[in-house]
C-alpha positions in Angstrom: -2.8 -8.8 -1.4 -0.5 -7.2 -3.9 2.6 -8.6 -5.6 5.0 -6.0 -7.1 5.2 -5.8 -10.9 8.6 -4.1 -11.1 11.7 -4.1 -8.9 11.9 -1.7 -6.0 8.3 -0.3 -6.1 7.4 2.1 -3.3 4.1 1.5 -1.6 2.5 4.3 0.2 -0.3 3.7 2.7 -2.5 6.7 3.5 -4.9 6.9 6.4 -7.1 9.9 7.2 -5.4 12.0 4.5 -1.9 11.4 5.8 0.9 9.0 4.9 0.9 6.3 7.6 3.5 3.9 6.1 5.9 3.6 3.2 7.5 0.3 2.0 10.0 -0.6 -0.7 9.1 -4.0 -2.3 12.3 -5.4 -3.6 12.3 -7.7 -6.6 9.3 -8.0 -8.9 6.9 -10.9 -8.1 8.4 -11.5 -4.7 6.4 -11.0 -1.6 2.8 -10.2 -0.9 1.7 -6.9 0.6 -1.7 -6.3 2.2 -4.2 -4.0 0.6 -6.0 -2.1 3.4 -9.8 -2.0 3.3 -11.2 1.4 2.2 -13.2 3.2 4.9 -16.3 5.0 3.7 -16.3 8.7 4.6 -18.4 9.7 7.6 -21.3 12.2 7.0 -21.2 15.2 9.2 
């Protein structure tokens, strides 16, 4: 998980090359946010 280092950070989650979610964290050091697992690219 990730804890913000500064106030009001903006976290942007990207899935399949597109923004899937955006969150504002609030105060530094407060809250834990999940770090999504990376998915390996599929060979074509």
